Backbone bond lengths (Angstrom), bond angles and torsions (degrees), N, CA, C in turn:
res aa  C-N    CA-C-N  psi(-1)  N-CA   C-N-CA  omega(-1)  CA-C   N-CA-C  phi
1 X - - - 1.460 - - 1.521 111.12 -
2 X 1.372 114.44 -42.94 1.474 118.92 178.95 1.532 110.64 -62.01
3 X 1.346 114.73 -39.21 1.471 119.07 178.88 1.517 111.27 -62.70
4 X 1.329 116.53 -39.37 1.467 121.21 179.18 1.520 110.34 -65.55
5 X 1.356 116.89 -44.03 1.461 120.39 178.64 1.539 111.16 -62.79
6 X 1.303 115.87 -39.64 1.468 119.80 179.06 1.528 110.88 -65.30
7 X 1.346 114.41 -39.15 1.479 118.98 179.13 1.522 110.66 -63.86
8 X 1.347 116.10 -44.91 1.469 120.61 179.98 1.527 110.00 -63.89
9 X 1.333 116.81 -42.71 1.455 121.06 179.47 1.523 111.04 -62.51
10 X 1.340 116.02 -40.44 1.457 119.89 178.74 1.516 111.78 -64.39
11 X 1.333 115.85 -39.35 1.466 120.20 178.86 1.526 111.11 -65.45
12 X 1.336 115.58 -38.88 1.473 120.02 177.86 1.505 110.82 -63.44
13 X 1.349 115.78 -44.14 1.460 120.20 -179.78 1.521 111.06 -63.87
14 X 1.352 115.90 -43.61 1.463 120.46 178.84 1.512 111.34 -63.60
15 X 1.332 116.32 -39.73 1.459 119.97 178.62 1.514 110.43 -63.72
16 X 1.369 114.33 -39.57 1.451 118.25 178.39 1.513 111.99 -64.33
17 X 1.350 116.12 -42.23 1.469 120.39 -179.91 1.533 111.17 -64.69
18 X 1.333 114.72 -30.45 1.456 117.50 -176.96 1.512 113.50 -93.58
19 X 1.336 118.39 8.35 1.450 121.74 -178.22 1.517 110.59 -62.14
20 X 1.324 115.67 141.36 1.461 121.00 -177.60 1.537 110.51 -94.70
21 X 1.304 115.15 159.12 1.482 120.35 -170.65 1.528 112.50 -105.62
22 X 1.304 119.17 12.22 1.457 122.61 -174.42 1.538 112.52 -50.39
23 X 1.338 115.45 -54.67 1.456 120.12 -177.47 1.532 110.66 -66.35
24 X 1.323 115.63 -40.09 1.468 120.71 179.05 1.524 110.71 -60.58
25 X 1.316 116.74 -43.49 1.473 121.01 -179.51 1.521 111.83 -63.66
26 X 1.325 116.66 -41.27 1.458 120.79 177.91 1.530 111.00 -63.51
27 X 1.319 116.10 -40.48 1.459 120.11 178.17 1.522 111.93 -65.71
28 X 1.324 116.60 -38.50 1.464 120.86 178.80 1.527 110.61 -65.54
29 X 1.330 116.66 -38.12 1.466 120.34 176.99 1.529 110.44 -62.22
30 X 1.334 116.18 -47.77 1.456 120.61 -178.77 1.518 111.64 -63.87
31 X 1.315 116.45 -44.09 1.470 121.42 -178.55 1.534 109.89 -65.41
32 X 1.330 115.90 -40.53 1.464 119.31 179.33 1.523 112.62 -62.92
33 X 1.321 115.87 -40.73 1.458 119.96 177.67 1.511 111.74 -63.36
34 X 1.340 115.58 -44.52 1.466 119.55 -178.30 1.523 111.06 -64.83
35 X 1.332 117.82 -38.64 1.462 120.94 178.60 1.539 109.79 -67.24
36 X 1.321 116.08 -36.65 1.464 119.33 177.92 1.524 110.31 -64.40
37 X 1.313 116.51 -45.03 1.476 120.00 -178.54 1.528 110.89 -68.22
38 X 1.328 116.26 -35.50 1.453 119.58 176.13 1.544 110.54 -59.82
39 X 1.323 115.55 -37.32 1.469 120.83 178.79 1.516 111.28 -72.96
40 X 1.328 117.36 -47.31 1.474 120.74 -174.97 1.525 112.53 -68.28
41 X 1.349 116.06 -25.82 1.485 119.55 178.03 1.532 111.07 -62.44
42 X 1.316 117.16 -25.18 1.447 121.56 -175.56 1.530 112.81 -91.23
43 X 1.345 116.83 -5.64 1.458 120.04 -177.66 1.528 111.64 -77.48
44 X 1.328 115.26 152.96 1.452 119.99 175.50 1.527 109.90 -78.22
45 X 1.327 116.96 174.90 1.452 121.25 179.75 1.532 111.50 -66.46
46 X 1.327 117.29 -28.58 1.462 122.30 179.04 1.530 109.33 -87.90
47 X 1.333 114.98 89.64 1.467 119.98 -176.94 1.525 110.08 -86.00
48 X 1.319 116.89 135.60 1.463 122.67 179.46 1.530 110.60 -100.70
49 X 1.299 115.79 168.84 1.456 120.73 176.54 1.520 110.43 -62.89
50 X 1.346 115.19 -33.61 1.466 120.18 178.22 1.529 111.03 -65.20
51 X 1.324 116.60 -37.22 1.470 121.02 177.30 1.544 110.04 -61.36
52 X 1.323 116.86 -44.37 1.457 120.69 179.63 1.520 110.61 -65.59
53 X 1.340 116.60 -41.40 1.452 120.04 178.18 1.534 111.07 -59.98
54 X 1.324 115.83 -43.02 1.477 120.40 178.92 1.524 111.32 -63.39
55 X 1.335 116.48 -41.29 1.467 120.25 -179.49 1.524 111.11 -62.73
56 X 1.333 115.36 -42.74 1.462 119.67 178.67 1.523 110.30 -66.61
57 X 1.327 116.70 -42.69 1.464 120.92 -177.29 1.534 111.56 -64.72
58 X 1.325 116.71 -36.06 1.470 120.40 178.33 1.530 110.48 -57.68
59 X 1.335 116.83 -42.85 1.452 119.65 177.29 1.504 111.52 -67.33
60 X 1.343 116.40 -45.50 1.457 120.47 -177.30 1.514 112.08 -60.57
61 X 1.317 116.23 -36.43 1.471 120.81 -178.30 1.518 112.04 -59.17
62 X 1.317 116.93 -28.86 1.463 119.50 -177.34 1.507 114.34 -96.72
63 X 1.320 118.58 -1.91 1.458 120.96 -176.51 1.523 111.10 -103.06
64 X 1.313 116.07 114.30 1.462 121.20 177.62 1.522 110.66 -70.02
65 X 1.317 115.18 152.38 1.465 120.19 175.94 1.528 107.85 -94.39
66 X 1.334 115.01 90.38 1.455 120.46 -177.68 1.531 111.14 -85.91
67 X 1.335 114.17 166.99 1.453 121.88 171.64 1.531 109.36 -106.98
68 X 1.314 115.71 161.24 1.475 119.59 -177.57 1.531 111.27 -58.53
69 X 1.348 117.64 -36.40 1.466 120.95 -178.01 1.528 112.68 -68.11
70 X 1.323 116.47 -14.84 1.476 119.61 179.74 1.520 111.70 -73.80
71 X 1.337 116.76 -15.49 1.462 121.41 -173.69 1.527 111.37 -105.65
72 X 1.292 114.48 143.46 1.456 120.28 170.49 1.532 109.68 -76.25
73 X 1.329 115.61 -38.61 1.468 123.02 -178.99 1.530 109.02 -104.24
74 X 1.322 117.00 106.44 1.466 120.03 -176.95 1.534 112.26 -68.16
75 X 1.324 116.90 -26.46 1.470 119.11 176.61 1.520 111.03 -65.23
76 X 1.324 115.55 -37.43 1.456 120.36 176.72 1.522 110.18 -65.32
77 X 1.329 116.10 -40.77 1.474 119.66 177.38 1.514 111.30 -58.33
78 X 1.332 117.23 -45.20 1.467 121.96 -178.63 1.527 109.91 -59.81
79 X 1.324 117.25 -47.37 1.463 120.33 -179.92 1.529 111.41 -65.43
80 X 1.316 116.17 -44.98 1.468 120.70 179.62 1.534 110.17 -59.80
81 X 1.318 115.84 -48.00 1.477 119.95 -176.31 1.520 110.67 -68.18
82 X 1.340 117.51 -38.46 1.457 120.30 176.04 1.520 111.06 -60.01
83 X 1.317 115.49 -41.42 1.461 119.77 -179.58 1.533 111.01 -64.87
84 X 1.323 115.36 -47.61 1.466 119.49 -179.99 1.524 111.37 -62.58
85 X 1.322 117.33 -42.50 1.461 121.63 179.22 1.533 111.69 -64.98
86 X 1.323 115.56 -36.58 1.472 119.33 178.20 1.507 111.70 -62.65
87 X 1.321 116.44 -42.11 1.466 120.93 176.30 1.523 111.15 -63.75
88 X 1.316 115.79 -42.96 1.458 120.56 -179.67 1.524 111.13 -64.07
89 X 1.329 115.94 -38.43 1.466 121.42 -177.56 1.525 110.62 -68.99
90 X 1.332 117.86 -45.30 1.469 119.55 -178.80 1.521 110.30 -67.77
91 X 1.327 117.00 -31.74 1.468 120.05 176.14 1.523 110.26 -60.91
92 X 1.316 116.58 -41.87 1.478 121.77 178.02 1.520 110.32 -64.24
93 X 1.341 116.86 -42.38 1.456 120.55 -178.53 1.516 112.42 -65.41
94 X 1.325 117.64 -26.94 1.459 121.71 -177.51 1.520 113.54 -74.15
95 X 1.318 116.06 -19.65 1.472 119.65 -175.67 1.523 111.65 -59.50
96 X 1.335 115.62 121.05 1.468 120.52 177.85 1.509 114.66 74.93
97 X 1.334 118.18 6.77 1.472 121.27 -178.06 1.542 110.59 -91.16
98 X 1.315 114.54 161.50 1.446 122.45 173.16 1.511 108.54 -105.40
99 X 1.328 117.20 141.58 1.458 120.29 -178.97 1.525 111.50 -65.95
100 X 1.332 117.14 -20.77 1.473 121.83 179.83 1.511 112.89 -91.40
101 X 1.323 118.04 -0.35 1.457 121.16 179.11 1.518 111.15 -69.46
102 X 1.339 118.89 125.09 1.473 120.99 178.90 1.528 111.43 -59.03
103 X 1.322 117.38 -35.86 1.465 120.55 179.43 1.511 110.70 -64.52
104 X 1.345 116.12 -45.41 1.462 119.41 178.38 1.524 110.96 -65.10
105 X 1.337 117.53 -43.78 1.453 120.57 -178.48 1.525 111.27 -59.81
106 X 1.336 116.40 -37.53 1.470 120.10 177.96 1.536 109.84 -67.46
107 X 1.346 116.39 -43.20 1.475 120.25 178.41 1.526 110.90 -63.89
108 X 1.334 116.60 -40.80 1.466 120.82 -179.83 1.532 111.08 -65.00
109 X 1.326 116.45 -42.20 1.469 120.58 178.78 1.539 109.91 -62.36
110 X 1.319 116.66 -43.60 1.466 120.34 179.77 1.532 110.13 -63.93
111 X 1.327 115.83 -42.12 1.464 121.20 178.63 1.524 110.64 -60.74
112 X 1.323 116.86 -47.50 1.458 120.98 -177.37 1.519 111.67 -64.49
113 X 1.315 116.67 -35.43 1.462 120.91 178.65 1.532 110.40 -68.08
114 X 1.343 116.39 -45.74 1.467 120.16 179.70 1.532 110.24 -67.31
115 X 1.334 116.66 -39.05 1.459 121.46 177.59 1.530 109.55 -59.75
116 X 1.323 116.71 -45.33 1.455 121.06 179.39 1.518 111.47 -62.16
117 X 1.343 116.76 -38.40 1.462 120.20 179.86 1.523 111.03 -66.75
118 X 1.319 117.61 -42.23 1.463 119.68 178.83 1.521 110.51 -64.78
119 X 1.322 117.15 -41.48 1.461 120.03 176.97 1.538 110.62 -64.44
120 X 1.339 116.11 -37.81 1.469 120.60 176.91 1.527 109.81 -59.08
121 X 1.327 116.75 -47.52 1.471 120.98 -178.88 1.531 110.95 -65.95
122 X 1.331 116.22 -40.57 1.460 119.79 177.97 1.530 111.17 -61.76
123 X 1.315 116.28 -46.69 1.471 120.60 -178.35 1.515 111.92 -68.59
124 X 1.343 116.24 -35.69 1.464 120.13 179.92 1.521 112.01 -66.96
125 X 1.346 115.69 -35.09 1.468 119.38 -175.03 1.518 113.52 -98.46
126 X 1.347 117.00 -23.76 1.468 119.07 -173.34 1.528 113.91 -130.65
127 X 1.303 118.57 -8.58 1.464 123.82 175.77 1.529 111.62 58.05
128 X 1.319 115.97 81.98 1.452 121.59 177.92 1.534 110.09 -61.32
129 X 1.322 115.50 137.29 1.472 121.44 -176.76 1.524 109.94 -90.53
130 X 1.321 116.45 86.59 1.450 122.31 -178.91 1.523 109.67 -94.71
131 X 1.325 116.16 133.99 1.464 121.31 179.20 1.522 110.64 -58.53
132 X 1.336 115.37 148.38 1.461 120.82 -176.32 1.528 112.44 -54.82
133 X 1.316 117.35 -38.21 1.471 120.21 -175.90 1.522 112.28 -67.36
134 X 1.339 117.56 -16.05 1.454 120.54 -178.66 1.538 112.93 -113.15
135 X 1.315 117.38 5.16 1.481 118.99 -177.07 1.533 112.27 -62.38
136 X 1.326 117.66 -40.00 1.464 119.93 178.50 1.533 110.62 -65.28
137 X 1.317 116.02 -40.45 1.462 120.16 177.09 1.523 111.08 -61.46
138 X 1.322 114.42 -42.25 1.472 120.06 178.76 1.512 111.31 -62.56
139 X 1.322 117.33 -42.55 1.464 120.43 178.62 1.535 111.04 -63.78
140 X 1.334 117.35 -36.02 1.464 120.75 176.89 1.520 110.25 -63.87
141 X 1.335 116.74 -40.13 1.467 120.70 178.35 1.521 110.05 -64.18
142 X 1.320 116.49 -46.61 1.464 120.87 -177.94 1.521 111.86 -62.37
143 X 1.338 117.11 -31.22 1.467 120.48 -179.82 1.523 111.93 -62.79
144 X 1.347 116.04 -22.26 1.453 119.98 177.71 1.529 113.38 -68.82
145 X 1.326 115.93 -13.84 1.473 120.34 179.81 1.530 112.36 -92.40
146 X 1.320 117.26 3.15 1.462 121.64 -171.44 1.530 112.35 -52.91
147 X 1.327 117.06 -48.67 1.453 119.39 -174.92 1.528 112.44 -71.63
148 X 1.323 116.71 -34.07 1.466 119.69 176.30 1.520 111.16 -69.67
149 X 1.315 116.35 -34.88 1.478 119.88 176.11 1.522 110.19 -65.48
150 X 1.342 115.58 -43.38 1.477 119.32 178.53 1.511 110.78 -63.96
151 X 1.341 117.04 -41.74 1.464 121.25 -179.94 1.529 110.44 -61.31
152 X 1.319 116.34 -39.17 1.470 120.82 179.37 1.528 110.63 -64.58
153 X 1.336 117.07 -39.58 1.469 120.94 178.70 1.526 110.70 -64.95
154 X 1.349 115.95 -40.40 1.460 119.22 178.21 1.523 110.31 -64.03
155 X 1.325 115.95 -42.58 1.468 120.00 -179.84 1.521 111.21 -61.83
156 X 1.319 116.61 -39.66 1.456 121.01 176.65 1.529 110.82 -62.65
157 X 1.346 115.50 -39.96 1.465 119.95 179.09 1.512 112.98 -65.46
158 X 1.344 116.33 -29.69 1.463 121.06 -179.13 1.528 113.41 -86.17
159 X 1.321 116.78 -5.93 1.457 120.85 -172.27 1.519 113.61 -64.10
160 X 1.332 117.76 -21.12 1.464 120.37 -178.77 1.529 112.91 -82.85
161 X 1.333 117.70 -9.04 1.464 120.05 179.47 1.519 109.03 -76.83
162 X 1.318 116.80 123.69 1.459 120.93 -176.68 1.533 111.80 -69.54
163 X 1.319 114.73 146.75 1.463 123.36 175.32 1.526 112.50 58.75
164 X 1.325 116.45 27.99 1.454 120.09 176.04 1.526 106.35 -110.81
165 X 1.334 115.26 106.95 1.460 119.14 -175.77 1.526 110.77 -132.71
166 X 1.312 114.70 171.42 1.475 120.87 -179.95 1.526 111.05 52.71
167 X 1.327 115.47 48.07 1.465 120.27 -177.37 1.530 109.85 -81.12
168 X 1.321 115.53 137.02 1.464 122.08 171.99 1.529 107.60 -122.22
169 X 1.329 115.57 129.26 1.466 120.72 -176.56 1.518 109.63 -125.91
170 X 1.323 114.94 132.27 1.464 121.16 175.69 1.508 108.81 -125.29
171 X 1.326 116.54 132.06 1.459 122.26 -179.21 1.513 108.45 -119.80
172 X 1.328 115.77 135.18 1.465 120.87 178.28 1.528 108.13 -144.20
173 X 1.333 116.20 108.76 1.463 120.66 -176.20 1.527 110.50 53.78
174 X 1.334 117.01 -115.62 1.476 121.34 -177.64 1.534 112.47 -100.55
175 X 1.329 117.19 25.37 1.445 122.28 -176.01 1.526 110.41 -125.38
176 X 1.347 116.06 146.51 1.459 120.34 177.21 1.525 109.53 -138.41
177 X 1.315 115.72 138.00 1.459 123.04 174.75 1.511 107.96 -116.21
178 X 1.329 116.05 130.36 1.469 121.68 179.61 1.522 108.07 -124.27
179 X 1.309 116.57 121.83 1.459 122.08 -178.20 1.527 109.34 -123.04
180 X 1.332 116.07 136.34 1.460 119.83 175.37 1.532 107.92 -135.25
181 X 1.321 115.18 157.32 1.460 120.01 -174.15 1.519 111.36 -94.56
182 X 1.331 114.92 144.44 1.453 122.54 174.17 1.517 107.97 -121.65
183 X 1.305 117.90 129.05 1.462 120.65 -176.09 1.517 112.45 -67.19
184 X 1.340 118.45 -43.73 1.450 121.31 -177.62 1.518 111.54 -145.53
185 X 1.328 116.03 133.35 1.468 119.28 -179.42 1.517 112.33 -134.61
186 X 1.296 117.69 -25.57 1.461 120.38 -167.33 1.530 113.36 -64.27
187 X 1.339 119.27 -26.10 1.452 120.50 -175.66 1.515 113.17 -97.47
188 X 1.326 118.34 3.55 1.469 119.23 -171.06 1.530 112.40 -123.95
189 X 1.359 115.57 108.43 1.469 119.51 171.95 1.526 109.23 -60.78
190 X 1.321 115.96 -34.90 1.464 120.60 -175.30 1.528 111.41 -61.74
191 X 1.341 116.90 -28.71 1.472 118.40 -177.66 1.528 110.68 -63.69
192 X 1.333 116.83 -33.26 1.455 120.57 -175.60 1.535 111.08 -88.71
193 X 1.324 118.53 -42.50 1.464 120.13 -168.20 1.517 115.31 -119.71
194 X 1.335 118.47 2.96 1.450 120.40 176.95 1.527 110.63 -112.54
195 X 1.309 116.29 156.71 1.450 120.23 -174.02 1.538 112.62 -69.08
196 X 1.311 116.56 -14.13 1.459 119.60 178.20 1.536 111.23 -76.77
197 X 1.329 116.63 -9.51 1.451 119.98 -175.00 1.511 114.12 -108.54
198 X 1.314 115.13 -141.15 1.461 121.77 -174.78 1.539 113.81 -57.98
199 X 1.345 119.54 -46.81 1.465 118.35 -175.70 1.529 113.92 -54.80
200 X 1.328 116.80 -43.92 1.468 119.12 -177.60 1.507 111.95 -69.91
201 X 1.346 116.98 -36.67 1.451 119.74 177.44 1.530 109.89 -66.03
202 X 1.325 116.12 -40.12 1.470 120.33 179.17 1.540 110.66 -65.16
203 X 1.320 116.63 -39.18 1.474 120.10 178.09 1.535 110.73 -62.82
204 X 1.334 116.31 -40.80 1.463 119.32 177.46 1.510 111.24 -60.44
205 X 1.341 115.64 -42.16 1.459 120.57 178.71 1.519 110.84 -64.29
206 X 1.324 116.10 -44.57 1.460 120.69 179.32 1.539 111.66 -62.27
207 X 1.311 115.99 -36.18 1.445 121.07 179.76 1.524 111.52 -64.69
208 X 1.326 116.43 -27.52 1.463 121.02 174.77 1.515 111.35 -83.34
209 X 1.336 116.26 -44.53 1.468 120.61 -174.59 1.525 112.16 -69.59
210 X 1.321 117.39 -20.80 1.478 120.33 -179.38 1.515 111.90 -59.52
211 X 1.343 117.25 -22.98 1.447 121.06 -179.52 1.531 112.64 -84.47
212 X 1.338 116.27 -1.68 1.466 120.70 177.03 1.521 108.89 -103.93
213 X 1.313 115.09 163.20 1.467 120.52 -172.71 1.542 110.74 -95.36
214 X 1.328 117.40 59.43 1.467 120.96 179.27 1.534 110.89 -108.18
215 X 1.333 114.82 139.25 1.463 121.32 -179.88 1.526 111.94 -92.92
216 X 1.336 116.96 -24.05 1.465 121.65 -179.62 1.520 109.25 -131.78
217 X 1.322 116.57 129.24 1.463 121.52 -178.39 1.516 109.09 -129.15
218 X 1.321 116.35 123.54 1.464 121.69 175.20 1.527 107.63 -116.23
219 X 1.334 115.82 128.56 1.462 121.45 178.53 1.532 107.91 -120.91
220 X 1.327 115.97 123.38 1.462 119.98 -177.08 1.529 109.70 -131.70
221 X 1.333 114.08 151.89 1.463 118.82 170.81 1.515 107.80 -125.81
222 X 1.318 116.18 137.73 1.460 121.23 -177.34 1.518 111.00 -107.33
223 X 1.315 114.97 149.62 1.436 124.02 175.66 1.516 107.37 -143.01
224 X 1.333 116.34 125.59 1.459 120.77 -175.14 1.534 111.24 57.19
225 X 1.343 114.86 42.27 1.465 122.99 176.99 1.526 113.35 60.86
226 X 1.324 116.81 21.03 1.462 121.70 177.70 1.528 108.61 -131.97
227 X 1.338 116.38 141.70 1.449 119.11 179.52 1.529 110.14 -62.41
228 X 1.319 115.56 125.39 1.455 121.81 -179.23 1.519 110.19 -90.90
229 X 1.331 115.76 -51.76 1.467 122.14 179.25 1.528 107.28 -141.23
230 X 1.309 116.29 139.97 1.464 120.48 177.21 1.532 109.84 -144.03
231 X 1.312 115.58 158.16 1.456 120.14 -179.75 1.527 109.16 -147.67
232 X 1.315 114.73 155.39 1.454 121.78 -177.62 1.517 110.30 -130.58
233 X 1.349 115.77 132.47 1.456 122.67 179.02 1.518 109.68 -129.35
234 X 1.322 116.27 135.72 1.444 120.76 169.69 1.541 107.68 -86.79
235 X 1.323 116.74 166.52 1.446 120.24 176.45 1.522 111.62 -58.46
236 X 1.334 115.98 -39.54 1.460 120.46 -179.45 1.524 110.90 -61.60
237 X 1.328 116.96 -45.51 1.471 120.83 179.31 1.524 110.90 -66.67
238 X 1.333 116.44 -39.73 1.457 120.04 179.70 1.528 111.08 -62.35
239 X 1.336 117.14 -40.23 1.464 121.11 -178.80 1.532 111.89 -67.17
240 X 1.313 117.10 -19.55 1.460 120.92 -178.64 1.540 113.46 -87.06
241 X 1.325 117.00 -10.85 1.460 120.51 -178.13 1.530 110.00 -72.70
242 X 1.296 115.80 127.73 1.459 122.39 174.08 1.523 107.06 -95.62
243 X 1.315 117.41 96.79 1.462 120.72 -173.56 1.528 111.83 -67.33
244 X 1.325 117.44 -30.83 1.465 119.88 176.80 1.530 111.05 -66.97
245 X 1.333 116.22 -38.52 1.458 120.61 178.62 1.524 110.55 -65.99
246 X 1.342 116.17 -36.99 1.460 120.08 177.95 1.530 111.24 -58.74
247 X 1.324 115.80 -40.60 1.462 120.27 -179.98 1.523 111.88 -62.13
248 X 1.333 116.84 -26.67 1.450 120.72 -176.84 1.529 112.94 -85.02
249 X 1.324 117.48 -13.92 1.467 121.65 -177.88 1.517 110.38 -65.75
250 X 1.322 115.28 147.32 1.465 121.12 173.28 1.536 108.79 -64.46
251 X 1.309 115.36 150.82 1.464 119.67 -178.84 1.512 112.68 -54.17
252 X 1.335 117.93 -35.34 1.480 121.36 -177.04 1.536 111.93 -86.34
253 X 1.324 116.66 4.21 1.463 119.67 176.99 1.520 112.17 -93.10
254 X 1.309 117.09 6.34 1.455 120.08 -172.61 1.521 112.79 -66.34
255 X 1.332 118.56 -14.65 1.456 120.47 176.82 1.540 110.74 -60.91
256 X 1.342 116.71 -19.54 1.468 120.15 178.99 1.537 110.94 -64.31
257 X 1.306 115.60 -19.38 1.474 119.94 176.84 1.527 110.76 -55.54
258 X 1.337 116.17 -40.71 1.467 119.92 -175.02 1.520 111.95 -68.46
259 X 1.313 117.02 -28.18 1.475 119.71 178.11 1.525 111.12 -72.62
260 X 1.344 116.88 -24.68 1.461 120.31 179.50 1.524 111.99 -80.73
261 X 1.352 116.41 -22.29 1.457 120.83 -176.40 1.531 110.59 -77.67
262 X 1.327 116.03 148.24 1.467 120.85 174.57 1.523 110.96 -73.51
263 X 1.341 115.02 -27.45 1.456 119.87 177.23 1.514 108.15 -159.84
264 X 1.333 116.10 154.59 1.460 120.23 173.93 1.530 108.97 -153.03
265 X 1.320 115.12 162.19 1.468 121.03 179.04 1.525 107.93 -144.27
266 X 1.321 115.65 131.66 1.444 122.54 174.95 1.532 107.86 -118.65
267 X 1.303 118.01 125.06 1.452 120.69 -175.71 1.524 111.73 -57.80
268 X 1.327 115.28 142.25 1.462 121.76 -174.21 1.521 112.63 -49.94
269 X 1.325 117.22 -50.57 1.465 120.14 -177.27 1.506 113.14 -60.35
270 X 1.339 115.88 -35.76 1.475 119.61 178.39 1.516 110.14 -73.73
271 X 1.325 116.42 -43.97 1.478 120.14 179.23 1.527 111.10 -56.78
272 X 1.298 116.22 -44.75 1.466 120.63 -177.70 1.526 112.76 -67.37
273 X 1.327 117.21 -22.91 1.461 120.70 179.48 1.528 113.28 -83.90
274 X 1.350 116.79 -11.95 1.460 120.63 179.41 1.521 111.34 -72.89
275 X 1.323 116.70 147.36 1.468 118.17 176.40 1.522 110.04 -73.31
276 X 1.334 115.52 163.18 1.456 121.36 -175.33 1.515 113.81 -58.80
277 X 1.320 117.48 -38.02 1.463 120.60 -179.33 1.524 111.27 -65.79
278 X 1.321 116.93 -41.59 1.460 120.59 178.03 1.513 110.92 -63.48
279 X 1.328 116.28 -44.37 1.463 120.30 177.54 1.527 111.28 -60.33
280 X 1.313 116.09 -39.55 1.472 120.11 -179.32 1.538 110.98 -65.20
281 X 1.334 116.14 -40.91 1.467 119.96 -178.42 1.522 111.73 -67.24
282 X 1.339 115.33 -40.96 1.469 118.41 179.99 1.527 111.11 -72.57
283 X 1.299 116.53 -41.16 1.460 120.86 174.40 1.519 114.66 109.35
284 X 1.317 117.74 -42.20 1.479 119.77 -177.94 1.516 108.42 -167.00
285 X 1.321 115.32 166.39 1.462 120.48 178.85 1.532 110.77 -75.41
286 X 1.329 115.48 -26.98 1.465 120.84 -176.79 1.525 110.66 -135.13
287 X 1.294 115.29 144.41 1.451 123.03 166.94 1.524 105.15 -127.54
288 X 1.303 117.73 118.32 1.447 121.33 -164.73 1.530 114.83 -103.88
289 X 1.339 113.69 157.27 1.448 123.18 170.40 1.523 107.49 -152.12
290 X 1.314 117.08 158.83 1.469 119.86 -176.12 1.526 113.01 -91.12
291 X 1.343 118.32 3.60 1.454 120.67 -177.52 1.539 110.45 -56.13
292 X 1.346 118.30 125.23 1.466 121.30 -175.68 1.536 113.37 -65.51
293 X 1.354 117.25 -33.04 1.469 119.38 178.49 1.519 110.14 -65.16
294 X 1.322 116.93 -40.16 1.452 121.74 176.61 1.525 110.15 -64.01
295 X 1.323 116.98 -41.88 1.457 120.46 -179.72 1.532 111.15 -63.24
296 X 1.330 115.89 -34.50 1.465 119.58 -177.22 1.535 112.36 -77.78
297 X 1.330 117.66 -38.67 1.454 120.15 -171.08 1.536 114.26 -110.15
298 X 1.326 118.31 -9.82 1.450 119.51 -176.21 1.504 115.29 -89.25
299 X 1.338 117.54 -3.84 1.463 120.93 -174.84 1.519 110.16 -137.18
300 X 1.326 115.71 157.18 1.449 122.21 168.14 1.506 108.47 -108.99
301 X 1.300 116.49 118.85 1.464 119.81 -175.99 1.523 110.04 -101.18
């Protein structure tokens, strides 16, 4: 009987030692947020860098540094750890900074957007238990992830396109920029003006994006970390594309893609490497428009 009791006791102890922290981690996240908001509610309209540091530190103080093995759900661990590391990273960036510094403000905005996205994913998958008095505040925070959430949905929609990798997506209001990498372009006329190259890949992307509610679409491909070819389409131009007709075009007719675009840009070095006939068919290295979203995402400066 004593042996049986010892065995049961040992099992209980082992079970306790092996207990996972999933629920505990979620509670710490919720509690940390509420303590942060309790602090920020008391701040004046003139917020200092020290105020921001304190707000971040309040959250960090309540977040344990767990290991992956501590969690039953490894996806939860990844989100939790990303969130904690993000707070730790922005705290480091704040050291010696001024709240009016454009560099810091850009870093802070990026941090807040990523923080909101991680919280969005945590709440979507695990439902953070936020007190009623802070639910509106929480919703305001989550709204900051809107563009990253939209970008993720676009990326998922593009996942079926073959040989499209290293995608970067930026969303701003009713505009979307989609960038993908190309290993080599400088030696191939076909990359610019044949359907095996950029035009056909851009058409595939447009065929997916047409189902989204964007008014401005910029598609770029980079080579050596510089935009090689880019194009811009308005919703009106996108709606006029006959995708079935595009499929029927001869491979060497792909230069017609540029006539459908509202604007396009071909990098100088690539343009100069094209033969005269290809240049003649396309018409020019640039087709311009004053749209600010195109100006921001269609070029590498």
